[in-house]
C-alpha positions as CSV (number, residue, x, y, z in Angstrom):
1,M,42.0,-48.2,-32.8
2,T,38.5,-47.7,-31.2
3,V,40.0,-46.1,-28.1
4,F,42.2,-43.9,-30.3
5,H,39.1,-42.8,-32.2
6,F,37.2,-42.1,-28.9
7,F,40.1,-39.9,-27.6
8,N,40.3,-38.0,-30.9
9,C,36.6,-37.3,-30.8
10,A,36.7,-36.3,-27.1
11,I,39.7,-34.0,-27.6
12,L,37.9,-32.4,-30.6
13,T,34.7,-32.0,-28.5
14,F,36.1,-30.8,-25.2
15,G,39.6,-29.6,-26.0
16,P,38.7,-26.2,-27.5
17,H,37.1,-25.2,-24.1
18,A,40.4,-25.8,-22.3
19,V,42.4,-24.1,-25.1
20,Y,40.1,-21.1,-24.9
21,Y,40.5,-20.8,-21.1
22,S,44.3,-21.2,-21.3
23,A,44.9,-18.9,-24.3
24,T,42.9,-16.0,-23.1
25,P,43.3,-13.8,-20.0
26,L,40.6,-16.0,-18.2
27,S,43.4,-18.2,-16.8
28,E,45.4,-15.2,-15.6
29,Y,42.4,-13.8,-13.7
30,D,41.5,-17.3,-12.3
31,T,37.9,-17.2,-13.5
32,I,37.4,-20.9,-13.2
33,G,35.0,-20.3,-10.3
34,T,32.7,-18.2,-12.5
35,S,32.7,-20.9,-15.2
36,V,31.8,-23.6,-12.6
37,K,28.9,-21.4,-11.3
38,A,27.7,-20.8,-14.8
39,A,27.9,-24.6,-15.6
40,T,25.8,-25.2,-12.4
41,V,23.2,-22.7,-13.5
42,Y,23.1,-24.4,-16.9
43,L,22.4,-27.8,-15.3
44,G,19.5,-26.3,-13.4
45,T,18.2,-24.6,-16.6
46,A,18.5,-27.8,-18.5
47,L,16.4,-29.6,-15.8
48,V,13.7,-26.9,-16.1
49,K,13.7,-27.2,-19.9
50,L,13.5,-31.0,-19.7
51,V,10.4,-30.7,-17.4
52,C,8.8,-28.2,-19.8
53,L,9.5,-30.3,-22.9
54,A,8.1,-33.4,-21.2
55,T,5.0,-31.4,-20.1
56,F,4.1,-29.5,-23.2
57,L,5.4,-31.5,-26.1
58,K,4.0,-34.7,-27.5
59,V,6.2,-37.6,-28.7
60,P,6.3,-37.2,-32.5
61,E,5.1,-40.1,-34.6
62,N,7.8,-39.5,-37.2
63,D,10.8,-37.3,-37.8
64,S,9.0,-34.7,-39.9
65,F,9.1,-31.0,-39.1
66,D,6.1,-29.9,-37.0
67,P,5.9,-26.0,-36.9
68,Y,3.7,-25.9,-33.8
69,Q,6.0,-28.2,-31.9
70,E,9.1,-26.3,-33.0
71,L,7.6,-23.0,-32.0
72,L,7.0,-24.5,-28.5
73,K,10.6,-25.7,-28.4
74,A,11.8,-22.2,-29.4
75,L,9.8,-20.6,-26.7
76,I,11.0,-23.1,-24.1
77,G,14.5,-22.5,-25.4
78,F,14.4,-18.9,-24.1
79,I,14.7,-20.5,-20.7
80,D,18.4,-20.6,-21.6
81,V,18.3,-16.8,-22.0
82,A,16.8,-16.5,-18.5
83,G,19.6,-18.8,-17.2
84,L,22.3,-16.7,-18.8
85,Y,20.6,-13.5,-17.4
86,F,20.8,-15.1,-13.9
87,A,24.4,-16.2,-14.4
88,L,25.5,-12.8,-15.6
89,T,23.6,-10.5,-13.2
90,Q,22.7,-12.4,-10.1
91,L,25.7,-14.7,-9.3
92,T,28.6,-13.2,-7.2
93,H,31.8,-13.1,-9.2
94,R,35.3,-12.2,-8.3
95,N,36.5,-8.7,-9.1
96,I,36.7,-9.3,-12.9
97,S,35.9,-7.0,-15.7
98,Q,32.7,-7.3,-17.8
99,N,34.9,-8.5,-20.7
100,H,36.1,-11.5,-18.7
101,K,32.8,-12.1,-17.0
102,F,30.8,-12.9,-20.1
103,Q,33.6,-15.1,-21.5
104,A,33.8,-17.1,-18.3
105,V,30.1,-17.5,-18.1
106,G,29.8,-18.5,-21.8
107,L,32.7,-20.9,-21.5
108,G,31.2,-22.7,-18.5
109,W,27.8,-22.8,-20.1
110,A,29.1,-24.3,-23.4
111,F,31.3,-26.8,-21.6
112,A,28.3,-28.0,-19.4
113,D,26.2,-28.3,-22.6
114,S,28.8,-30.4,-24.3
115,V,29.3,-32.7,-21.3
116,L,25.5,-33.2,-20.9
117,H,24.7,-33.9,-24.5
118,R,27.8,-35.4,-26.0
119,L,29.9,-37.2,-23.4
120,A,27.6,-40.2,-23.0
121,P,27.1,-40.8,-26.8
122,L,30.9,-40.5,-27.2
123,W,31.6,-43.0,-24.5
124,V,29.0,-45.5,-25.5
125,R,29.2,-45.3,-29.3
126,A,32.5,-43.8,-30.4
127,R,34.3,-46.8,-29.1
128,G,32.5,-49.1,-31.6
129,L,34.2,-51.4,-34.0
130,E,33.4,-49.3,-37.1
131,F,34.8,-45.9,-37.8
132,T,32.2,-43.2,-38.3
133,W,32.4,-39.5,-39.1
134,E,29.3,-38.8,-36.9
135,Y,31.2,-38.0,-33.7
136,I,33.9,-36.0,-35.4
137,L,31.0,-33.9,-36.8
138,Q,29.5,-33.7,-33.3
139,G,32.9,-32.4,-32.1
140,L,32.8,-29.7,-34.7
141,E,29.2,-28.9,-33.7
142,A,30.4,-28.5,-30.1
143,N,33.0,-26.0,-31.3
144,A,30.3,-24.0,-33.1
145,N,28.2,-24.1,-30.0
146,L,31.1,-22.8,-27.9
147,V,31.4,-19.8,-30.2
148,L,27.6,-19.2,-30.4
149,T,27.3,-19.4,-26.6
150,I,30.1,-16.9,-25.9
151,S,28.6,-14.6,-28.5
152,L,25.2,-14.8,-26.8
153,A,26.8,-14.1,-23.4
154,A,28.6,-11.1,-24.9
155,L,25.3,-9.7,-26.2
156,G,23.6,-10.5,-22.9
157,S,26.2,-8.5,-21.1
158,L,25.5,-5.6,-23.4
159,M,21.8,-5.9,-22.8
160,W,21.8,-6.3,-19.1
161,L,25.1,-4.9,-17.7
162,R,26.0,-2.0,-20.0
163,K,23.8,1.1,-19.5
164,N,25.4,3.7,-21.7
165,K,25.3,1.8,-25.0
166,P,24.4,3.7,-28.2
167,R,20.7,3.7,-28.8
168,A,21.1,3.0,-32.5
169,L,22.7,-0.4,-31.7
170,V,20.1,-1.6,-29.2
171,P,17.7,-3.1,-31.8
172,I,20.6,-4.8,-33.5
173,I,21.8,-6.3,-30.2
174,Y,18.4,-7.7,-29.4
175,A,17.9,-9.0,-32.9
176,C,21.2,-10.8,-32.9
177,A,20.5,-12.2,-29.4
178,G,17.2,-13.5,-30.7
179,I,18.8,-15.2,-33.6
180,L,21.4,-16.9,-31.3
181,A,18.7,-18.0,-28.9
182,T,16.6,-19.6,-31.6
183,M,19.6,-21.3,-33.4
184,P,18.5,-24.8,-32.2
185,S,15.1,-24.3,-33.9
186,I,16.8,-23.0,-37.0
187,T,19.1,-26.1,-37.3
188,S,16.1,-28.4,-36.5
189,Y,14.2,-26.8,-39.4
190,L,17.2,-27.4,-41.7
191,R,17.4,-31.1,-40.6
192,R,13.7,-32.0,-40.6
193,G,12.1,-29.4,-42.8
194,L,14.7,-29.2,-45.6
195,G,16.2,-32.6,-45.1
196,W,19.8,-31.4,-44.7
197,H,22.3,-34.1,-43.7
198,L,24.5,-33.7,-40.7
199,P,27.7,-32.5,-42.5
200,K,25.7,-29.7,-44.2
201,V,24.0,-28.7,-41.0
202,V,27.4,-28.6,-39.1
203,G,28.9,-26.6,-41.9
204,F,26.0,-24.1,-41.6
205,E,26.6,-23.9,-37.8
206,L,30.3,-23.3,-38.1
207,F,29.6,-20.5,-40.7
208,A,26.9,-19.0,-38.6
209,S,29.0,-19.1,-35.4
210,L,31.8,-17.2,-37.1
211,M,29.5,-14.6,-38.6
212,M,27.7,-14.1,-35.2
213,A,31.0,-14.0,-33.4
214,F,32.2,-11.2,-35.7
215,I,29.0,-9.3,-35.4
216,S,29.0,-9.6,-31.6
217,W,32.6,-8.5,-31.4
218,Q,31.8,-5.5,-33.5
219,L,28.8,-4.6,-31.4
220,F,30.8,-5.1,-28.2
221,S,33.7,-3.0,-29.5
222,A,31.3,-0.2,-30.6
223,C,29.6,-0.1,-27.1
224,Q,33.1,0.0,-25.4
225,K,33.9,3.3,-27.2
226,P,33.1,6.4,-25.1
227,S,30.1,8.4,-26.3
228,A,30.9,11.6,-28.0
């Protein structure tokens, strides 16, 4: 039963990444190399973030919300944006379109994040004797993170790769990208500042991911239209 629970949680956490790759044109264009490169950039970015967090943040005495510490975390979190910029603009990719490039980069980025932050806890704790909803919720959280990451990659491709986008949409694109980049700080505030429990936070993340995906899709579609 414990192994069955572990595999259920693992499939819920990592399965959607494989489903997304297989169900979209990414598999037809063999973009796995782009996703692997993006995952490698993510690991380097995570190492830089870890060093910055260890250097500039102090160990909290309790689990209360500290605005100064969270502001520093949010600023350090923008290293992810720099990493996505590098993955989208500096890495050499196969001859794939912009539509497929941001999806492949976002997919590799989100998969690496799930492996780094969720695989070890699943392996160590999800095989415990007692059933718990915690790792099912973490799997749902990984799904929300997948959608949020691909949305951020889509907005990044609009900011850095598309030159002829409508000027009226530029502030909206940057504002949405800023919201996505600071989502970890937003959820941290909900947990520590407002005292939300994990199910409520995960529900918020799922709702926010769907909303941001819809907005990003609308912005991307609007920028694809030829200017009048």
